[in-house]
C-alpha positions in Angstrom: 23.1 -14.5 53.9 24.3 -15.2 50.7 24.1 -18.9 48.6 28.2 -18.7 48.1 28.6 -17.4 51.5 27.0 -19.9 52.6 28.5 -22.7 50.7 31.8 -21.1 51.8 31.2 -21.0 55.2 30.4 -24.9 55.1 33.4 -25.6 53.1 35.5 -23.9 55.6 33.8 -25.7 58.3 35.1 -29.1 57.1 38.3 -28.0 57.6 39.9 -25.3 55.6 43.0 -23.3 57.2 41.5 -20.3 58.9 44.5 -18.4 56.9 42.8 -18.8 53.6 41.1 -15.6 54.3 38.1 -16.7 56.8 34.2 -15.9 55.4 33.9 -15.0 51.5 32.1 -12.7 50.8 30.8 -13.6 47.7 27.3 -13.0 46.8 24.8 -15.1 44.4 22.0 -13.2 43.9 19.2 -15.2 42.5 17.4 -13.3 39.1 14.3 -11.8 40.8 10.8 -12.9 39.0 9.7 -11.1 35.9 6.8 -9.7 35.9 4.3 -10.5 33.0 0.9 -8.7 32.5 -1.5 -9.9 34.5 -4.1 -11.7 32.9 -6.6 -9.1 33.8 -5.1 -6.4 32.2 -5.5 -8.8 29.1 -9.3 -9.1 29.9 -9.7 -5.7 30.5 -8.1 -4.7 27.3 -10.8 -6.8 25.6 -13.6 -5.9 26.9 -12.7 -1.9 26.1 -12.1 -3.1 22.8 -15.4 -4.5 22.3 -17.6 -1.5 24.0 -16.0 0.6 21.6 -16.7 -1.2 19.0 -20.5 -1.3 20.1 -21.0 2.2 20.6 -19.3 2.7 16.9 -21.9 0.8 15.7 -24.5 2.5 17.6 -23.7 6.1 16.4 -23.3 4.9 13.1 -26.5 3.5 13.0 -28.0 5.7 14.7 -27.8 8.5 11.8 -30.6 9.0 9.9 -29.6 9.7 6.4 -30.6 13.3 5.0 -33.0 12.7 2.0 -33.7 15.9 -0.2 -37.8 14.9 0.2 -38.3 18.2 -1.7 -40.8 17.3 -4.5 -42.2 19.5 -7.5 -45.9 18.2 -6.1 -47.3 20.3 -9.6 -50.5 18.6 -10.0 -51.7 18.4 -13.4 -54.6 20.9 -13.9 -57.4 19.2 -15.0 -59.4 22.0 -17.8 -62.7 21.2 -16.8 -64.5 24.9 -17.6 -67.5 25.2 -16.1 -68.8 28.8 -17.7 -71.9 30.7 -17.3 -72.4 32.9 -20.5 -74.9 34.5 -19.1 -73.1 36.1 -16.7 -70.3 37.5 -19.1 -71.0 41.5 -19.5 -72.6 42.6 -22.4 -70.1 44.4 -23.6 -68.2 41.1 -24.8 -71.4 38.6 -26.1 -73.2 41.6 -28.2 -75.9 39.7 -30.1 -78.5 41.4 -32.0 -81.8 39.9 -30.9 -82.8 38.3 -34.0 -80.4 36.5 -33.6 -81.8 34.6 -30.0 -85.4 34.8 -31.4 -84.7 32.5 -34.6 -85.0 29.1 -33.1 -84.3 27.7 -36.7 -81.2 29.3 -36.7 -77.6 27.2 -36.8 -76.7 26.9 -33.0 -73.9 28.8 -32.2 -70.3 26.7 -31.9 -68.1 28.0 -29.9 -65.5 25.9 -29.5 -63.9 25.9 -26.1 -60.0 25.4 -26.4 -56.8 26.4 -24.2 -54.7 29.2 -25.9 -51.6 27.6 -24.7 -51.5 23.6 -22.8 -49.2 23.8 -20.2 -46.0 21.6 -20.9 -45.1 18.4 -19.0 -41.5 20.5 -18.2 -44.1 23.3 -16.1 -45.9 20.7 -14.1 -42.3 19.2 -12.9 -41.3 22.5 -11.9 -41.1 23.7 -8.2 -44.3 24.2 -6.0 -43.0 27.7 -5.5 -43.1 28.7 -8.8 -46.9 30.5 -9.5 -49.2 28.5 -11.9 -50.8 30.7 -14.1 -54.5 29.9 -14.5 -55.2 28.8 -18.0 -57.3 30.9 -20.9 -59.7 29.6 -23.4 -60.6 31.2 -26.4 -64.4 31.0 -27.6 -64.9 32.0 -30.7 -68.7 33.6 -32.0 -69.1 33.2 -35.8 -71.7 35.5 -36.9 -74.8 34.1 -38.2 -76.2 34.6 -41.4 -79.4 36.9 -39.7 -77.5 38.6 -37.5 -76.1 41.8 -38.0 -72.2 42.1 -37.2 -71.4 44.7 -34.1 -69.6 47.6 -34.7 -67.1 47.2 -32.1 -66.7 43.3 -33.0 -65.3 41.9 -35.5 -66.0 38.3 -37.4 -64.4 35.6 -35.5 -64.0 37.3 -32.5 -61.8 34.8 -29.9 -62.6 36.0 -26.2 -59.7 34.9 -24.0 -60.9 34.2 -20.7 -59.3 33.0 -17.2 -60.4 29.0 -16.6 -60.1 28.9 -12.6 -59.5 24.9 -12.4 -61.7 22.7 -9.7 -60.0 21.7 -6.9 -62.4 18.9 -5.9 -60.2 16.0 -7.3 -57.2 15.7 -5.6 -53.9 16.8 -6.9 -52.4 13.5 -8.0 -48.5 13.2 -7.9 -46.4 13.2 -11.0 -44.2 10.1 -11.3 -40.6 11.1 -12.1 -38.6 9.8 -14.8 -35.1 10.1 -12.7 -34.8 9.9 -9.0 -32.7 13.6 -9.3 -34.4 15.1 -6.4 -34.7 12.9 -3.6 -31.0 10.9 -2.6 -31.0 8.3 0.2 -27.6 9.0 1.6 -27.1 5.2 3.1 -24.9 4.9 6.8 -21.4 3.7 6.2 -21.1 0.4 7.5 -19.2 0.4 10.7 -15.4 -1.2 10.5 -15.7 -4.3 12.6 -13.2 -4.5 15.7 -10.8 -7.4 15.3 -9.3 -8.8 18.7 -5.8 -10.4 17.2 -4.8 -12.9 19.9 -1.4 -13.6 19.4 0.0 -16.3 21.5 3.6 -15.9 21.4 5.7 -19.1 21.4 8.7 -18.8 24.5 12.1 -18.4 24.3 14.3 -20.9 25.5 15.1 -18.4 28.0 12.1 -17.8 29.2 11.4 -21.6 29.7 14.7 -21.8 31.1 13.8 -18.8 34.0 10.0 -20.2 34.0 12.2 -23.8 34.8 14.1 -21.8 37.7 11.3 -20.6 39.5 9.5 -23.6 39.8 13.5 -25.5 41.3 12.8 -22.4 43.4 9.5 -23.1 45.0 10.3 -26.9 45.3 13.2 -26.1 47.1 11.5 -24.6 49.7 8.9 -27.3 49.7 11.9 -29.8 50.5 11.5 -31.6 47.3 15.0 -31.5 46.5 15.2 -34.1 43.8 12.3 -32.5 41.8 14.2 -29.6 42.7 17.7 -30.8 41.3 15.7 -32.1 38.1 14.1 -28.6 37.4 17.5 -27.1 37.6 18.9 -29.2 35.3 16.4 -28.8 32.5 17.3 -25.2 32.6 20.6 -25.4 32.1 20.0 -27.5 29.4 17.6 -24.7 28.1 20.1 -21.7 28.9 23.1 -22.8 29.7 24.0 -19.0 30.8 21.6 -18.6 33.2 23.7 -18.3 36.6 21.2 -18.7 38.5 20.1 -21.9 38.1 23.8 -22.9 38.2 24.9 -21.7 41.2 21.5 -23.0 42.7 22.2 -26.4 41.4 26.2 -26.3 42.4 24.9 -25.5 46.3 22.3 -28.6 46.3 24.8 -30.8 44.7 27.3 -30.0 47.6 24.7 -30.3 49.9 24.3 -33.6 48.8 28.0 -34.5 48.9 28.2 -34.4 45.0 31.0 -32.8 44.5 32.4 -34.0 41.5 29.3 -33.3 39.7 29.3 -30.2 41.9 32.8 -29.4 40.2 31.9 -30.5 36.4 28.8 -27.9 37.0 31.6 -24.9 37.8 33.9 -25.7 34.9 31.5 -25.8 32.8 30.2 -22.4 33.8 33.5 -21.1 33.7 34.4 -22.0 30.3 30.9 -20.3 28.9 31.7 -17.3 31.4 35.0 -16.6 32.9 33.5 -13.5 34.8 31.1 -15.5 36.8 33.3 -14.7 39.9 31.8 -16.3 42.5 31.3 -20.1 40.8 35.2 -19.6 40.4 35.8 -18.9 44.1 33.8 -21.8 45.0 35.5 -24.0 42.7 39.1 -22.6 44.0 37.6 -23.8 47.4 36.5 -27.7 46.4 39.5 -27.7 44.5 41.2 -26.9 47.8 39.5 -29.6 50.1 41.1 -31.8 47.5 44.2 -31.0 48.0 44.5 -29.5 44.3 46.3 -25.8 45.4 47.9 -25.7 42.1 44.2 -25.9 39.9 42.4 -23.5 42.7 45.0 -21.0 42.1 44.7 -21.4 38.1 41.0 -21.1 38.5 41.4 -17.6 40.2 43.8 -16.3 38.3 41.4 -16.7 34.9 38.9 -14.9 36.5 40.9 -12.4 37.9 40.6 -9.7 35.4 36.7 -9.7 36.2 37.8 -9.2 39.6 39.9 -6.4 40.3 37.7 -4.2 42.6 36.1 -7.3 44.6 37.9 -7.5 48.0 36.6 -11.1 49.1 38.5 -12.3 46.0 41.6 -10.4 46.4 42.1 -11.8 49.7 41.4 -15.5 48.8 43.9 -15.4 45.9 46.0 -13.7 48.7 45.9 -16.6 51.2 45.9 -19.4 48.5 49.4 -17.3 47.4 50.6 -17.3 50.4 50.1 -21.0 50.9 52.1 -21.9 47.7 55.0 -19.4 49.4 54.5 -17.1 47.1 54.4 -14.1 49.8 55.3 -10.9 47.6 52.2 -11.8 45.6 50.2 -12.0 48.6 51.2 -9.0 50.5 50.1 -7.5 47.1 46.4 -9.1 46.7 46.2 -8.4 50.6 46.6 -4.6 49.7 44.1 -4.3 47.3 41.7 -5.9 49.6 42.5 -3.6 52.7 42.1 -0.9 50.6 38.4 -1.6 50.2 38.1 -2.8 53.0 40.4 -1.5 55.9 38.6 -2.8 59.0 39.2 -6.2 58.4 40.9 -7.7 61.0 41.8 -11.1 59.5 43.5 -9.8 56.1 45.5 -7.6 58.4 46.6 -11.0 59.6 47.7 -12.4 56.5 49.3 -10.1 54.9 51.2 -9.9 57.9 52.1 -13.1 57.9 53.8 -12.2 54.9 55.0 -9.7 55.6 57.6 -11.4 58.3 58.2 -14.4 55.8 60.1 -11.5 53.7 61.6 -10.2 56.4 59.9 -6.9 57.0 59.4 -7.1 60.4 58.1 -3.4 61.2 55.6 -3.6 58.6 54.4 -6.9 60.1 54.5 -5.8 63.6 52.1 -2.4 62.0 50.1 -5.1 60.6 49.4 -7.6 63.6 48.4 -4.4 65.5 46.0 -3.3 62.9 44.5 -7.2 62.8 43.9 -6.5 66.4 42.2 -3.1 66.2 40.0 -4.9 63.7 37.1 -7.3 63.2 37.0 -10.6 62.5 39.3 -11.8 64.7 38.6 -15.1 67.3 39.8 -15.7 71.0 41.9 -18.0 69.1 43.4 -16.0 66.2 44.0 -13.2 68.7 46.3 -15.2 70.9 47.9 -16.3 67.7 48.6 -12.6 66.9 49.6 -11.6 70.7 52.0 -14.7 70.5 54.0 -13.5 67.1 53.8 -9.5 68.1 56.0 -11.5 71.0 58.2 -13.3 69.0 59.3 -10.3 67.2 
């Protein structure tokens, strides 16, 4: 049963007339708890981000830079010449026998020099290029006692290929600029920064938290602490409907009606559309004998309650008590269009119809009241008495 229903019933039990409309069906709904993101989801998100960062770091660090290691390993070929002149063909070294027999003759000067020196640029060429063997020239000048050969002129230069010795290791040629070796340095892995921002709660959120705490305190029977929590919630957010309605209920239960009236008036000044508060305030005013203020309270919030059958029937009952039967009949009609089986409202309309001397309509309304729901045995006896009088 709703909070407003319970309060209205308690007020009725303290002596409100039965013709005022009986049990009001207004309902105060407690604002449901707002579900936030569970802290476990934040923890899972943080772990996933850390694992992603580690995976990216491993992926970038494991990539071995491809360095072009193709170097031109051209070795400096030593020009070590080992030659046996005795193995030369006779056609190449044709010397007269007189030259060989004369020991006092001037020794043969055959300087061996490379025809073309190997340039340093050729040493730095790629290894795939074939290296031509160096050639040496042998100058064989004619001796004074020797006869020149017919087929060999003076100062003949013999070009012989020289095979380089492979007994020494090939020394790498230093390069001036590391143009062929390019080491690709890995890119630094981006740092994953998890920003933890603590958002400051708004006054509305703080008010909602206080309201929830007060609701738990009420369930534990700690009413005084709950009252303090609800008042704090209203100080933070004066438009918190749930906190205001719950506070009013606790104040009425504690017989602190003056404070309840103050809280109700403040709420309606902020928002006249809270029709539940208007009904409770009008009922409290009626208990204090303030019929006209109660009517004024209901009429101020009437534009927001045009479709509420309970509100229309309650207003009709107060108008009937004030002697304004014609207006009461109209508001009862609005309520009965919404709930045609309510016998209590049919009885109230019949009373106003009878007061306006509309007896046939009053008899029909009394009969509908007997056929409807909500009449106690005492009220049924009252209806039968009215029918007999008509």
